[in-house]
C-alpha positions in Angstrom: 133.3 72.4 68.0 129.8 73.4 67.0 130.4 71.9 63.5 131.2 68.6 65.2 127.9 68.7 67.2 125.9 69.1 64.0 127.8 66.2 62.3 127.5 63.9 65.3 123.7 64.4 65.7 122.6 61.8 63.1 124.5 59.2 65.1 122.2 59.7 68.1 119.6 57.1 67.1 118.1 54.0 68.7 119.9 50.8 68.0 118.0 48.1 65.9 120.1 45.0 65.4 118.3 42.4 63.4 121.5 41.4 61.7 123.2 40.0 64.9 121.7 36.4 64.5 123.5 36.4 61.1 126.9 37.1 62.8 126.5 34.9 65.9 125.8 31.2 65.6 124.3 31.0 69.1 120.8 32.4 69.0 120.7 33.1 72.8 124.0 35.0 72.6 122.7 37.0 69.6 119.5 37.9 71.5 121.4 38.9 74.6 123.9 41.0 72.6 121.0 42.8 70.8 119.3 43.5 74.2 122.5 44.8 75.7 123.2 47.2 72.8 119.6 48.4 72.7 119.8 49.6 76.3 123.3 50.9 75.8 122.1 53.1 72.9 120.6 55.5 75.5 124.2 56.7 76.0 124.9 57.4 72.3 124.3 61.2 72.7 126.6 61.3 75.7 129.3 59.2 74.0 129.3 61.5 70.9 129.3 64.6 73.0 132.1 63.3 75.2 134.3 62.6 72.2 133.9 66.2 71.1 134.2 67.7 74.6 137.4 65.9 75.3 139.0 67.3 72.1 137.7 70.7 72.9 139.3 70.9 76.3 142.5 69.1 75.2 142.9 71.7 72.4 143.0 74.4 75.1 145.7 72.5 77.0 143.2 71.5 79.7 144.2 67.9 79.8 143.1 67.5 83.4 139.5 68.3 82.8 138.5 64.9 81.2 140.5 63.1 84.0 138.6 65.0 86.7 135.2 64.3 85.1 136.0 60.6 84.8 137.1 60.4 88.4 133.7 61.8 89.3 131.6 59.6 87.0 133.5 56.3 87.6 132.3 55.7 91.2 128.8 56.8 90.2 128.9 54.3 87.3 129.9 51.5 89.7 127.0 52.5 92.1 124.5 52.6 89.2 125.6 49.2 88.0 125.1 47.7 91.5 121.7 49.5 91.9 120.3 48.5 88.6 121.7 44.9 88.4 121.7 43.7 92.0 120.1 46.6 94.0 117.6 46.1 96.8 114.7 47.9 95.2 112.7 45.5 93.1 111.1 48.1 90.9 114.5 49.3 89.5 116.4 46.0 89.7 116.8 45.1 86.0 119.4 42.3 86.1 121.2 41.9 82.8 119.6 45.0 81.3 120.7 47.2 84.2 124.4 47.0 83.2 124.1 48.7 79.8 121.5 51.1 81.1 123.9 52.2 83.9 126.7 52.6 81.4 124.5 54.7 79.0 123.3 56.9 81.9 126.9 57.4 83.0 128.0 58.5 79.5 125.2 61.1 79.5 126.2 62.3 83.0 129.8 62.6 81.8 128.7 64.8 78.9 126.5 66.9 81.2 129.5 67.6 83.5 131.6 68.6 80.5 128.9 71.1 79.5 128.7 72.4 83.1 132.5 72.9 83.3 132.5 74.6 79.9 129.7 76.9 80.9 130.9 77.9 84.3 134.7 77.7 84.3 136.0 77.5 80.7 137.3 80.6 78.9 134.4 82.0 77.0 136.8 83.1 74.2 137.3 79.5 73.3 133.7 79.1 72.4 131.4 82.1 72.8 128.3 80.2 72.1 126.3 78.3 69.4 126.2 80.2 66.1 124.1 78.1 63.7 124.9 80.3 60.7 128.6 80.0 61.1 128.4 76.3 62.1 126.5 75.4 58.9 128.6 77.6 56.7 131.9 75.7 56.9 130.9 72.1 57.3 132.9 71.0 54.4 136.3 70.8 56.1 135.2 69.0 59.3 132.9 66.7 57.3 135.8 65.7 55.0 138.2 65.1 57.8 135.5 63.4 59.8 134.6 60.9 57.1 138.2 60.0 56.4 138.9 59.8 60.2 136.0 57.3 60.5 137.5 55.2 57.8 140.9 55.3 59.5 139.6 54.3 63.0 136.7 52.1 62.1 138.6 50.0 59.6 141.0 49.0 62.3 138.3 48.4 65.0 136.3 46.3 62.6 139.2 44.1 61.7 139.7 43.2 65.4 136.0 42.4 65.6 136.2 40.2 62.6 139.0 38.3 64.3 136.8 37.8 67.3 134.0 36.5 65.1 136.4 34.1 63.4 137.6 32.9 66.8 134.0 32.2 67.9 133.7 29.7 65.1 136.5 27.6 66.7 134.5 27.0 69.9 134.0 28.3 73.4 137.7 27.7 74.5 139.0 29.6 71.5 136.6 32.5 72.2 137.6 32.6 75.8 141.2 32.7 74.8 140.5 35.5 72.2 138.7 37.5 74.9 141.7 37.4 77.2 144.2 38.2 74.5 142.0 41.1 73.3 141.7 42.5 76.8 145.5 42.2 77.2 146.1 44.1 74.0 143.6 46.8 75.1 145.4 47.2 78.4 148.9 47.5 76.9 147.6 49.9 74.2 146.4 52.4 76.8 149.8 54.0 77.3 150.7 54.4 73.6 147.1 55.6 73.0 147.4 58.3 75.7 150.8 59.3 74.3 149.2 59.6 70.8 146.5 61.9 72.2 149.1 64.1 74.0 151.3 64.2 70.8 148.3 65.1 68.7 147.3 68.0 70.9 150.8 69.3 71.3 151.8 68.9 67.6 148.4 70.4 66.5 148.9 73.4 68.7 152.4 73.9 67.4 151.3 73.7 63.8 148.5 76.2 64.5 151.1 78.5 66.0 153.4 78.2 62.9 156.1 76.3 64.8 156.6 73.4 62.4 160.1 72.5 63.5 158.9 72.0 67.1 155.9 70.0 65.9 158.2 67.7 64.0 160.4 67.0 67.0 157.4 66.5 69.2 156.3 63.8 66.8 159.7 62.2 66.6 160.2 62.2 70.4 156.8 60.6 70.9 157.7 57.8 68.4 160.9 57.2 70.4 158.9 57.1 73.7 156.5 54.6 72.1 159.4 52.2 71.4 160.4 52.4 75.1 156.9 51.8 76.3 156.3 48.9 73.8 159.5 47.1 74.9 158.4 47.4 78.5 154.9 46.0 77.6 156.5 43.1 75.7 158.8 42.3 78.5 156.0 42.1 81.0 153.8 39.9 78.8 156.6 37.5 78.3 157.5 37.3 82.0 153.9 36.6 83.1 152.6 34.6 80.1 152.3 31.3 82.0 150.0 32.7 84.7 148.4 35.7 83.0 145.2 34.0 82.0 144.5 33.1 85.6 143.5 36.7 86.2 140.5 36.1 83.9 139.8 32.4 83.7 140.8 29.3 85.8 140.3 26.9 82.9 143.6 25.0 82.4 143.1 24.7 78.6 142.5 28.4 78.3 145.6 29.1 80.4 147.8 26.9 78.2 146.5 28.4 75.0 146.9 32.0 76.2 150.5 31.3 77.3 151.2 29.8 73.8 149.9 32.9 72.0 151.1 35.7 74.3 154.6 35.7 72.6 152.9 36.7 69.4 151.1 39.5 71.3 154.4 40.6 72.9 156.1 40.6 69.5 153.7 43.1 67.9 153.7 45.5 70.8 156.4 47.5 69.2 154.5 47.7 65.9 151.2 48.4 67.8 152.7 51.3 69.8 154.4 52.9 66.8 151.3 52.6 64.7 149.1 54.1 67.4 151.3 57.2 67.8 152.0 57.5 64.1 148.2 57.3 63.4 147.6 60.2 65.8 150.3 62.2 64.0 148.7 61.5 60.6 145.3 62.8 61.9 147.1 66.0 63.1 148.4 66.7 59.7 145.1 65.9 58.0 146.1 62.7 56.4 143.3 60.6 57.6 142.4 59.3 54.1 146.0 58.0 53.8 145.8 56.4 57.2 142.5 54.7 56.2 144.0 53.4 53.0 146.9 52.0 55.0 144.5 50.3 57.5 142.4 48.8 54.7 145.4 47.4 52.9 147.2 46.1 56.0 144.2 44.4 57.6 141.8 43.5 54.8 144.3 42.8 52.0 147.1 41.4 54.0 146.5 40.5 57.7 143.0 39.1 57.8 143.2 36.9 54.7 146.6 35.5 55.9 145.2 35.0 59.4 142.0 33.3 58.3 143.9 31.1 55.8 146.3 29.9 58.5 143.5 29.5 61.0 141.1 27.4 59.0 143.0 26.0 56.0 146.3 25.2 57.8 144.6 24.4 61.1 146.7 26.8 63.1 143.6 27.7 65.1 143.5 31.0 66.9 147.3 31.3 66.6 146.9 31.8 62.9 144.6 34.7 63.5 147.2 36.4 65.6 150.0 35.8 63.2 147.8 37.6 60.6 147.3 40.5 63.0 151.1 40.7 63.6 151.8 40.9 59.9 149.2 43.6 59.4 150.5 45.7 62.3 154.1 45.4 61.2 153.2 46.4 57.7 151.1 49.4 58.9 153.8 50.5 61.4 156.6 50.6 58.7 154.5 52.6 56.3 153.0 55.0 58.9 156.3 55.9 60.4 157.9 56.3 56.9 155.2 58.8 56.1 155.7 60.7 59.4 159.5 60.9 58.8 158.9 62.1 55.3 156.4 64.8 56.3 157.2 68.4 55.3 156.3 70.1 58.5 156.7 73.6 57.1 154.1 72.8 54.5 151.8 71.4 57.1 152.0 74.7 59.0 150.6 76.4 55.9 148.0 73.7 55.4 146.8 74.0 59.0 146.6 77.8 58.7 144.7 77.4 55.4 142.2 75.1 57.0 141.7 77.7 59.8 141.3 80.5 57.2 144.5 82.1 58.3 146.9 81.1 55.5 147.6 82.6 52.1 146.6 79.5 50.2 148.7 77.9 47.4 150.5 81.0 46.4 152.0 81.5 49.8 152.9 77.8 49.9 154.7 78.0 46.5 156.9 80.9 47.5 157.5 80.0 51.1 161.1 79.7 52.5 161.8 77.1 55.1 160.8 78.2 58.6 164.1 77.2 60.0 165.9 79.4 57.4 163.6 82.3 58.2 164.7 82.1 61.9 168.3 82.1 60.9 167.8 85.0 58.6 166.1 87.0 61.3 169.0 86.3 63.7 171.5 87.4 61.0 169.5 90.6 60.5 169.5 91.3 64.2 173.3 90.8 64.3 173.5 93.2 61.3 171.4 95.8 63.2 173.6 95.4 66.3 176.8 95.7 64.3 176.0 98.4 61.7 173.1 100.2 63.4 170.8 99.6 60.4 169.3 96.7 58.5 171.2 95.4 55.5 
């Protein structure tokens, strides 16, 4: 945990965004976006700390702590938004600037509550305190995993932002449609994403405990559940596609366009859910670099070029962009799940122990028997003790 705080610290800087006018054709939109992000940047320390604190509590099996903290902060965030945007006090009513400022303050408050809980109620054995010597001694492993993890996550996030930028070039109607579709995908992804977090925590704990067989089945069951969840999401989107856009926009052209593209969104729900859970499993076994390579190839070599070509050259419009995303997700899903099913979980147990400084290194890995066979051998030996009174 303390290693992560050190590595996150350089990120806590003020946002300067002179490049936004280069990305956005509308100068007013670019100016507003830069202003919003500048005020939101006050919450970067809290955002970074929250990411670490959530993993810290989840690794201890305290899954309810982040939920409780969010339940406390959420209504405060709503109140701060009202107070700073529309509030009755002129001196602190900031209008547009109040929304990002309220969000940034809420992020810092959330982190403060995490620290308070960790200090007063968390088991001190989990983290006895900051030790700068130990924290700086073993930065290599978390730094390597962190950089590859950034590549894995950021490469996927950036690809979706590129699609939004491409949609903005098609006009206001296409951008409104893209916003609704993106929000829809974000909503449907929350359940698979939550499942991936739970799977990562459970599988990671089992690997650390040397129980590779159970970690494997945890991963496989999670992938099966993601299929069920994705089929449910797809069904809902197909049923409500004609009226779904009315929840966000009353424009008839936007409603028709959203209804026309939602079947593509429903189609890749299965791939999106499987990829999300499989990506969490890859991070558990330390294969973030491989995951980043898959994302780069699926989005930037396959999905985005195909989508942009269909959008602008074949005049498919925004539908072409989503066809490209569907291709990328299907490709990534197949390869990610293939890697998960081919994973040697007994070897991953030794790798996890080696990262923690508990393993015997490569020599132990080379002469290891399968953990499942070890359990059978122990049972056979116990039977021998019971039958013969001595070990054979």
